[in-house]
N, C-alpha and C positions, 0 to 999 in steps of 0.2 A: 214426796221429795222434790225439791226444786232443783232443776238442772239449769245451771248458768251457761249461757253460751256467749262466746266472744265474737264480736263482729269481725268478719273477715273482709279486708279490703281487696277488691279485685285488682290483679296486676294486669295492666294493659299489655297485651302482646305488641311487639313492634310491628309497625305498619309494614305490609308487604311491599317490597320495592316496586316502584312504578316501572312497568315495562318500557324499555327503551324503544324508540322508533327503530324500524328496520334498518334505517341508514345511519344509526348513531355511530357505529364502529366505522362505517365507511367515511363519515365526516372527518375522522381523524386523519385519513389519508387524502381524502378528496373533498374540496368544498367548491361549490359553484360561485365563481366571482362574476362581477358585473360584465367583464369583458372576456370571459372564458372559463377556465378552470384554474383552481389554486390547489396546492398540494402541501398543506401546513406540516405534515409529518416529516417532510423532506428537509425542513429547516434544521431540526436536531441532527438528522443524518449528515447534512453538510458541515455542521459544526464539529461533529466527531470526526469526520473524514478529514477536515483541515488539520486537526491535531495529530491524526495518524500520519498524514503526509509529512508534517513537520518532523515527527520522530523518525520516519523512514529516511528522509533526506539527511538528517543529522547523522544517522547510522552509516550513511554512504560516504561521509567524509566532509560534511558542511555543518559543523557544530553550532554556528551562530545563526543558522537560517531560521526565518519565521515564515509562516504561511497565513495569509489573510483571506477571508471570504469576501468576494466582490459581488455578491448578489446573484439573482437568478433572472433569466429572461426566456421567453418562448419565441423560437424562430424556426424557420424550415431547415432541414438537414442540408440542403444545397447551399443556403446562405451561410450557415454556420461552418461547414467544411471548407468553403472557399475563403472565409475569413481567417481560418486557422492555418491554411497552407503557407509555407511548407511545414508539415507536422508529421509526427508519428501518431497513428491511431491504434488503439487497443479495443477489440471488441470481445465482449463477455457474454456467454450464455448464462442467463440468470433467472431460472424459474423461481417463484411462480409468475414472474413477469412474462407476458406474451410478446416478448420482443427483446432485443439486445440492449445491454448497457455499454456505452462508449466512453472511453477516455482519450484525451488528446494532449500532446505537448509539442511545443516548437522543436524542430529538429536540432537547432543549436543547443538547446538545453540538454539533449541526450548526449551530444558531443562533449559538453562541459562536464557532465556527470562521469562520463567514461574517463576523461582526463584526470579528474579528482580521484576517482576510484583506483587508478593506477599510479597515484602519487603526484600528479600534477597540481596546477593552481586553478584549473578551470578556465584557462585562456583558450580562445578559439584561434587556430592557426589560419583558418579561411573556411569559406562556405563550400560544402560539397553536396552534391545531390545523392550520391550513393553512400551507404554505410558500409564499413568494413565488416568482416565476419565477426570480429570481436564486439563491435558495436551493435550488431544485430542480436548477438547472444545476450548482451547486456540489456538491450531494449526488451527482449523477451522476459528476462529475469526480472526486470523492473516492473513489467506488466503484471507478472504473477504476484509480486509483492504488493503492488497497489491493489490487485484483486482481493488479497487477504485483508488489507486495510478497509476496503470497501465493505467486505462481508462483516467485518467487526462493527462498522458504523451502522449497519442494518440490523444487527443481531437482535435488538429488543423491539424491532418493528414487525418485519415479516420473515425473518430468517433467511434472507437471500444468501446464496452461496455462489457468487460469480465465478465462472470458470473460463479462463482465457482460451479463445479459440481462433484468434487472428491478430497478427501484428503487421501493419502495413503503413507505407507512406502515401498510398493511393486510395483516396476515399471511395473511388468507384469499386473497389474490391470489397467494400463493407456490405455484403449481401444482406437482404432482409430490411434494408433501409433505403427508401426512395428519396429523390431530391425534394419532393414536395411534402414529405412527412414532417409533421410538427414535432419539435424537440424542446424539452425543458432543459436548459443549459445552465449549469452552476460553474462559476469561475473561482479559481483559487490562485492568488497572486503571491509570488515569492518575493520576500524582502530580505535584503543583505547581500553582500558581495559573495561571489561573482554572478549571482542569479537575479539581481534586483530587477523587478518588473516582468520577469518571465511568468508565464501562467500555465497551469494544468487545468484542463476543462473536463467536467463530467456531464454527459448528456444522456437523457432518458427519452425514448419515444413517448409522446403524450398518450397515444393509443395504448401503449403497454401499461402505463400507470392507471389509465381508466379501466383497464381490464382487471385490475385487482381491487376494484371498488368494494366488492363484497367480501374481501378476504378479511379474516379476523386478525387484528394486530396482536402481537404478543404482549402479555401484561408486563408492566415495568417491574423489575426485580430490585429489591434493596438488599445490599450486602449485610450479612449477619455479623460481620467483623465489628468489634468495638474499639479498634485501634484508632488513635487520633489521626484524622485525615492529614493534618499538617505534618505530623511526624512521618507518616507513611509517604507523603510526597517528598519530604526531604531525604528520607532513605532511598527512595527510587532514584532521585536525582543524583545522589552521592554514588549509587551503584553504577549508574550510566556513565559516570566520569572516571571510573576505575580503569586504569591503563593495564592491558594484558600483554606480556611479552609473546610476540609472534616470531617463530624461527623456522627456517627451512634449510635442510642440509642438501646442498647441490651435488656433492660428490663424496665418496668414502674410499679413497685409494688405499690399497694395501701393498706394502713392499717388505722384502725380507730384512731381517735385522742386519745382515751384512751390508746391504745397500744403504740402509738408514744410517749406519755408523760411518759409511764412506761419503755421505753427502757433504758438499761444499757449496760455498756462496757461488751462485751462477748455475748450479745444477738445476735441471727441470724434472719435475714429477708429472708424468702424463695423467691426464684425467679423462674419464669417460663419463659424458653427461647423460644421465638417463632421460627418457622421454617424459616421465612423470616424477615429481619430487614430493616428499611428504611435508606437510605444514603442521606444525605443532603450536598449541597455545597453552602457556604455563606448564609446559612439559607433557601435555596430553595430546594425543593424535586428534587432529581436527579435520584435515582435508588432504587431498592430493591435487596438485596443480601442474601446469605446463610452464616451462621457462620461456620468456619472451621479452619483448621491449615495447614500452608505450611512451610516446612523447619524449624520447631520449632517455628514459629511465629504464633500468632493469626492472622486470616485473614478473609476477607469477599469476597466471590466470587459473582460478579455481575450477577444476573439472569435476570434482566429486567431494561432497562433504560427508564425513563419517557420521553414523547414527549411533547414539548411545543406547543403553539397554531399554529406555523408555521411548526411543525413537524420536527424541526432541533434538 
C-alpha cells in the first residue's frame, strides 16, 4: 500500500524582539545634547499643560484667553527667580522626582484674576507688595488647581502627582533649591485682554530630571471609544458654554400674618445677616460662602463646596 504524504511548509516563527539597550526607555525622557541635557518627553507635557492652563483660566472668568508655549531654557534658579520677581511662587513635592516642581506667575496676574473672579474686569487699581487674606487664599487655591493640571499633563509619562506645599512671594523661602541649581524653565504666555503678555512659568531642577533617567515611562494608552472626535469636541465645547443659574439667599425673615397685613410703604423689615449663606446651582445645593465686597461689588467668597454621593 502506497501512502501519499503532503509536503508541509514550515511556518517561520516571528523573530524574537531585539533587546533594547538599557538606556532606551531613559532616552524618552533624557537625551544627551551637544551642550548639556535635553528632555524630549517634556515637550508633550508642556503642550498638554498649556491646554490645561487655558481651560483653567477660562473657567475662572476669562473665556477668550489663549495660552501659548514660549519654548524652554536652562538657567540657574537665582537668575530665573530674580527675573520673575515680583512674583508668586508655588512649590510642589512631586515624587518620583528627587526635587520640587516650581510654578511662578507675576503678582499683578494674581490681582487681576482675583478681580475677575469676584465680578470685576481685571483692571489693576495699583501695585501692592502685600496680598490681602482673600488674595492669599485665592493664590493657594489657584496653586492647587494648577497642580492638578500639571499632574494630568504628566499622567501618561511618569505618573507624577504634584502636591502643593508652599506658596510665597519670596524665592528665598523655596527650600531645597539653591541659587546655583540648574533649572529647566518652560514659559507659557497668556494672550487676550486683560492678561495679554502675562506669563506663567514652570521650572524643574535639572538634577531632579536626571534622577529619573532609569524610570520606566508609562505606555501610551489609546481610548477604546469609537465616537467621532470632532463630534465629541463639539459636544464638549457646547457643554462648557452652558450657563447655569447661580443663586444665594442672603436672608429669610419671618413675620406674623398680622404684621404682614399691616405693612405700608416706608415700613422696614429688619434682617439678620448670617455668617455663611448657601449657594445653589440650578436649584441644587453647591456651596456655602461668606458675604463681602470685592472691588466695589457685592461678592460671596466660597468657604466650602458640597460633595455629591460620588465625591465629585
